[in-house]
ZAMARGU-4260 file (C-alpha; in steps of 0.2 Angstrom, whole numbers, plus 5000, padded with zeros to 4 digits):
<rodrens>
0) 5168/5315/5092 | 5181/5318/5106 | 5176/5316/5123 | 5179/5330/5136 | 5181/5318/5151
5) 5181/5334/5163 | 5162/5337/5158 | 5156/5319/5154 | 5140/5315/5160 | 5145/5296/5159
10) 5149/5290/5176 | 5161/5276/5171 | 5171/5287/5158 | 5173/5300/5172 | 5179/5287/5183
15) 5192/5277/5172 | 5198/5294/5164 | 5195/5287/5147 | 5182/5287/5132 | 5169/5272/5132
20) 5177/5266/5116 | 5194/5261/5125 | 5185/5251/5139 | 5192/5235/5143 | 5187/5220/5153
25) 5199/5226/5167 | 5191/5243/5166 | 5173/5236/5168 | 5179/5225/5182 | 5187/5238/5191
30) 5173/5250/5191 | 5161/5237/5196 | 5172/5232/5212 | 5177/5250/5218 | 5159/5257/5215
35) 5150/5243/5224 | 5140/5237/5208 | 5129/5222/5214 | 5122/5218/5197 | 5127/5217/5179
40) 5112/5217/5165 | 5116/5211/5147 | 5105/5220/5135 | 5101/5217/5116 | 5087/5220/5105
45) 5076/5206/5097 | 5067/5204/5081 | 5053/5217/5088 | 5068/5231/5090 | 5064/5232/5109
50) 5079/5230/5122 | 5079/5214/5132 | 5088/5210/5147 | 5097/5196/5156 | 5101/5200/5174
55) 5117/5193/5184 | 5118/5195/5202 | 5137/5196/5206 | 5142/5182/5217 | 5162/5185/5217
60) 5175/5192/5205 | 5179/5176/5196 | 5160/5174/5193 | 5159/5192/5186 | 5173/5189/5176
65) 5168/5172/5170 | 5152/5180/5161 | 5159/5195/5156 | 5171/5185/5146 | 5161/5170/5141
70) 5144/5178/5139 | 5128/5167/5140 | 5116/5156/5131 | 5099/5162/5126 | 5085/5155/5114
75) 5086/5162/5099 | 5068/5156/5092 | 5060/5167/5105 | 5070/5182/5101 | 5069/5182/5081
80) 5056/5174/5069 | 5070/5167/5058 | 5079/5156/5071 | 5071/5140/5071 | 5067/5131/5089
85) 5078/5116/5083 | 5094/5125/5082 | 5090/5141/5092 | 5104/5142/5105 | 5113/5157/5104
90) 5128/5166/5114 | 5126/5185/5120 | 5143/5193/5121 | 5145/5209/5129 | 5153/5225/5121
95) 5163/5233/5134 | 5162/5250/5126 | 5144/5252/5129 | 5144/5249/5147 | 5132/5261/5158
100) 5127/5264/5176 | 5107/5260/5175 | 5099/5275/5182 | 5083/5267/5186 | 5089/5252/5196
105) 5085/5251/5214 | 5099/5239/5215 | 5117/5247/5209 | 5119/5240/5192 | 5129/5242/5176
110) 5121/5237/5159 | 5130/5232/5143 | 5124/5230/5126 | 5128/5213/5118 | 5131/5205/5101
115) 5123/5188/5095 | 5135/5173/5091 | 5130/5156/5084 | 5134/5140/5089 | 5151/5140/5082
120) 5156/5155/5090 | 5155/5166/5074 | 5144/5183/5075 | 5126/5178/5070 | 5124/5184/5051
125) 5107/5189/5054 | 5108/5198/5070 | 5104/5215/5067 | 5119/5223/5077 | 5130/5212/5066
130) 5122/5217/5050 | 5126/5235/5053 | 5143/5231/5058 | 5146/5221/5040 | 5138/5237/5031
135) 5149/5247/5040 | 5166/5238/5037 | 5159/5234/5019 | 5158/5253/5017 | 5175/5257/5022
140) 5184/5243/5013 | 5176/5248/4997 | 5176/5267/4997 | 5189/5273/5010 | 5175/5282/5020
145) 5166/5281/5037 | 5148/5282/5040 | 5142/5294/5054 | 5124/5295/5058 | 5112/5302/5072
150) 5094/5302/5074 | 5079/5314/5078 | 5069/5304/5091 | 5052/5310/5091 | 5037/5305/5103
155) 5021/5308/5111 | 5016/5310/5129 | 4999/5305/5132 | 4992/5313/5149 | 4977/5318/5157
160) 4972/5336/5151 | 4978/5352/5161 | 4967/5366/5158 | 4980/5379/5163 | 4989/5387/5148
165) 4982/5377/5135 | 4993/5374/5120 | 4987/5380/5102 | 4982/5365/5092 | 4996/5358/5081
170) 5006/5373/5085 | 5017/5366/5098 | 5035/5369/5088 | 5046/5374/5101 | 5033/5379/5113
175) 5040/5383/5131 | 5032/5381/5149 | 5019/5383/5155 | 5012/5380/5137 | 5023/5365/5135
180) 5018/5354/5149 | 5032/5340/5147 | 5047/5351/5147 | 5053/5344/5163 | 5052/5327/5159
185) 5061/5330/5142 | 5075/5339/5152 | 5076/5323/5163 | 5077/5312/5148 | 5092/5322/5141
190) 5102/5319/5156 | 5098/5302/5158 | 5102/5299/5141 | 5119/5306/5143 | 5122/5297/5160
195) 5120/5281/5150 | 5133/5287/5136 | 5122/5295/5123 | 5128/5309/5114 | 5113/5321/5115
200) 5113/5337/5105 | 5097/5345/5112 | 5078/5343/5115 | 5062/5354/5111 | 5044/5352/5108
205) 5037/5347/5091 | 5022/5353/5081 | 5010/5339/5088 | 4998/5346/5102 | 4980/5340/5104
210) 4967/5337/5116 | 4954/5322/5114 | 4942/5315/5126 | 4950/5323/5140 | 4967/5317/5136
215) 4982/5327/5131 | 4994/5322/5117 | 5010/5333/5118 | 5024/5329/5105 | 5042/5333/5110
220) 5059/5328/5102 | 5076/5323/5107 | 5090/5325/5094 | 5108/5317/5096 | 5126/5321/5090
225) 5133/5312/5074 | 5144/5299/5080 | 5149/5282/5070 | 5134/5274/5064 | 5137/5258/5075
230) 5136/5270/5091 | 5121/5281/5084 | 5111/5265/5083 | 5117/5260/5102 | 5112/5276/5108
235) 5095/5277/5100 | 5091/5261/5106 | 5095/5265/5124 | 5087/5281/5123 | 5069/5273/5118
240) 5072/5263/5134 | 5077/5278/5145 | 5061/5287/5140 | 5050/5273/5141 | 5057/5270/5158
245) 5055/5288/5163 | 5036/5289/5157 | 5033/5274/5168 | 5040/5283/5182 | 5030/5297/5180
250) 5015/5287/5177 | 5011/5292/5159 | 5011/5284/5142 | 5023/5288/5128 | 5023/5282/5111
255) 5035/5284/5096 | 5020/5278/5084 | 5022/5285/5067 | 5003/5290/5068 | 4992/5296/5083
260) 4976/5301/5075 | 4970/5307/5058 | 4973/5325/5052 | 4988/5327/5067 | 5007/5328/5065
265) 5014/5311/5066 | 5031/5306/5074 | 5045/5302/5062 | 5064/5297/5066 | 5073/5307/5054
270) 5090/5302/5051 | 5106/5314/5048 | 5120/5306/5039 | 5138/5312/5034 | 5154/5302/5026
275) 5170/5304/5035 | 5189/5301/5029 | 5204/5302/5040 | 5193/5310/5053 | 5186/5324/5042
280) 5170/5326/5035 | 5168/5325/5016 | 5151/5333/5015 | 5156/5350/5008 | 5169/5355/4995
285) 5173/5375/4995 | 5158/5379/5005 | 5146/5369/4993 | 5139/5351/4995 | 5153/5340/4989
290) 5150/5327/4974 | 5153/5312/4987 | 5138/5319/4996 | 5128/5321/4980 | 5132/5304/4976
295) 5127/5296/4992 | 5111/5305/4991 | 5108/5297/4974 | 5111/5280/4983 | 5098/5285/4997
300) 5085/5291/4983 | 5088/5274/4971 | 5085/5263/4987 | 5072/5272/4994 | 5057/5262/4991
305) 5065/5247/5000 | 5072/5257/5015 | 5055/5259/5020 | 5055/5240/5023 | 5067/5243/5037
310) 5061/5261/5043 | 5043/5261/5041 | 5037/5243/5047 | 5019/5244/5052 | 5003/5249/5043
315) 5002/5265/5052 | 5019/5270/5045 | 5010/5274/5029 | 4996/5285/5036 | 5010/5297/5041
320) 5018/5298/5023 | 5004/5308/5016 | 5005/5326/5009 | 5005/5342/5019 | 5010/5333/5037
325) 5028/5337/5034 | 5032/5320/5031 | 5039/5315/5013 | 5028/5305/4999 | 5041/5307/4984
330) 5057/5302/4980 | 5067/5318/4979 | 5080/5329/4988 | 5082/5348/4991 | 5092/5361/5001
335) 5081/5367/5017 | 5066/5359/5009 | 5053/5349/5021 | 5044/5342/5008 | 5057/5331/5001
340) 5062/5315/5005 | 5080/5318/5007 | 5084/5336/5013 | 5101/5346/5015 | 5098/5357/5030
345) 5104/5375/5032 | 5123/5376/5032 | 5134/5387/5039 | 5141/5393/5022 | 5141/5414/5021
350) 5145/5424/5035 | 5150/5412/5048 | 5154/5423/5061 | 5136/5428/5065 | 5142/5427/5083
355) 5153/5443/5082 | 5138/5452/5074 | 5127/5447/5088 | 5140/5450/5101 | 5150/5465/5096
360) 5163/5463/5110 | 5167/5446/5104 | 5183/5445/5094 | 5181/5439/5073 | 5184/5422/5073
365) 5189/5408/5058 | 5179/5394/5064 | 5176/5378/5054 | 5158/5374/5053 | 5160/5361/5038
370) 5159/5347/5050 | 5140/5352/5054 | 5135/5348/5037 | 5123/5332/5036 | 5110/5325/5024
375) 5094/5320/5032 | 5084/5305/5027 | 5066/5309/5031 | 5056/5293/5028 | 5058/5283/5045
380) 5047/5282/5061 | 5048/5276/5078 | 5043/5258/5070 | 5060/5257/5063 | 5072/5242/5067
385) 5087/5255/5070 | 5101/5243/5066 | 5094/5238/5051 | 5088/5255/5045 | 5107/5261/5049
390) 5114/5247/5040 | 5103/5250/5025 | 5107/5268/5023 | 5125/5263/5025 | 5122/5251/5011
395) 5111/5265/5001 | 5128/5277/5002 | 5140/5264/4997 | 5128/5260/4982 | 5127/5278/4976
400) 5146/5280/4978 | 5147/5265/4967 | 5134/5270/4954 | 5141/5275/4937 | 5126/5289/4935
405) 5125/5295/4953 | 5128/5313/4949 | 5116/5313/4935 | 5102/5305/4944 | 5105/5317/4959
410) 5103/5331/4947 | 5088/5323/4940 | 5079/5322/4956 | 5083/5338/4963 | 5069/5349/4969
415) 5069/5367/4974 | 5050/5371/4977 | 5037/5364/4989 | 5031/5350/4979 | 5014/5350/4988
420) 5009/5367/4983 | 4996/5366/4969 | 5007/5376/4957 | 5020/5363/4957 | 5008/5347/4955
425) 5015/5343/4938 | 5034/5343/4947 | 5026/5329/4960 | 5017/5319/4947 | 5034/5318/4938
430) 5044/5309/4953 | 5042/5291/4959 | 5032/5290/4975 | 5037/5281/4990 | 5027/5265/4996
435) 5010/5267/5001 | 5010/5250/5011 | 5019/5237/5020 | 5016/5226/5007 | 5021/5239/4993
440) 5038/5241/5002 | 5040/5222/5004 | 5040/5221/4985 | 5051/5235/4984 | 5065/5228/4995
445) 5062/5210/4985 | 5066/5220/4970 | 5082/5228/4977 | 5087/5212/4986 | 5103/5212/4977
450) 5110/5228/4983 | 5108/5223/5000 | 5115/5206/4999 | 5130/5211/4990 | 5146/5208/4999
455) 5135/5196/5009 | 5129/5210/5021 | 5112/5206/5023 | 5107/5187/5023 | 5095/5184/5008
460) 5084/5172/5018 | 5083/5186/5031 | 5077/5200/5017 | 5063/5186/5012 | 5057/5184/5029
465) 5055/5201/5033 | 5046/5203/5015 | 5033/5190/5020 | 5031/5199/5037 | 5027/5214/5029
470) 5016/5206/5016 | 5006/5196/5030 | 4999/5214/5035 | 4988/5214/5019 | 4989/5233/5019
475) 4988/5236/5002 | 4971/5246/5003 | 4973/5251/5020 | 4972/5270/5017 | 4956/5269/5007
480) 4947/5257/5019 | 4949/5269/5034 | 4948/5284/5026 | 4938/5297/5036 | 4934/5284/5049
485) 4941/5289/5066 | 4936/5273/5075 | 4945/5261/5063 | 4960/5274/5063 | 4961/5274/5082
490) 4959/5255/5083 | 4973/5252/5071 | 4984/5266/5081 | 4980/5258/5097 | 4986/5241/5090
495) 5003/5248/5085 | 5005/5262/5100 | 5020/5253/5107 | 5030/5248/5091 | 5048/5243/5091
</rodrens>
């Protein structure tokens, strides 16, 4: 996506007069010098998916250049379960294109996301951001396509109940103030995420809204623009950090947890994807979904069970993936259908000059809307390891493009009805189901291990380690064990309230 530098909210882009992808060491040093920046913070995600920090108080220009060029050492065994303490030293090295001004710092600070390198100075094979990079490069090499993505970040704000203008229970979709109590927070978050370099599309209130014990739970969502997949991961990680920091400033709690309580809408993290070649989307042909897009869908569906190991990583994830909660349970796809796993959102295929109808004074335009078309993967939630999830989806797209029977498989799994309606029960029963627990997700991942380790994208040992971690939850029968038991449900929800 091209950046209009006259309208950017990103202060470093605006100052330098160039998009972030072109930032150099000299650029970062000049910005820091001329804007009186006193600190630099290295940022990176650990095995828990949260953003970590290493702070540098700038002593001199030579000191600044030294750590921006050399990076720094960190203890990998304290960041990742699979790194052994006996050989745990890793390097963190900044990626200049990710630099942003920290909007929360009392001391003027620039933050930069980092990549992990091993003792030999090579990219750490098991580092999530490196796995995503390998997946993306392999897709381009094997198919000629680039992978673009964006996430829908749903979250609940938990605050004291306000008795004025109460919102209707589970009817908060696109509600506005004063019924939506935290619209001002959402708008502030949109601006701050853009300030940090995120390409935000819009924000709105979501379905979930309820009160319990004098506490109000209000669901909101921020959606992004589609960008190259590695940038999509970076902006989601930064956005989650921004939302948590902002909540802390406002004195309220905020959670991306997939389930809050029984019978109420959970929070997902739907991912929209598209394939690009020579800078143009290849998702449509003559106003219809292309064969290329259908093959990618086949790849998502064929690896769907194992993708939950990256996108649904805690036991409460599987309390969300139940019928009648606008969350998928079966492996299928469809157009404009929110009961399926992979949804093809409404496109601008027909009368694309609707703006002229709504505004008769406007001239008719021949506008190409094809770049808007995406394919939405609806299973993931806020517990996802964002880099590994997007790496998994990139692998799945490549897998689909290379499947001999991809178009046939896509045809077989297409659904044009609500599979949760009683009259379509037989259709639902004919479809393969998603995993119902972390333990089952681990089994599916081990079953599909060759797809992920092909071309050395995912290390085999890492996949096995992740599977064991999922199995250790011992949640095979969790749904039955806590069914209709609000106390046990809330105990579990609270345990994982600040996932990833």
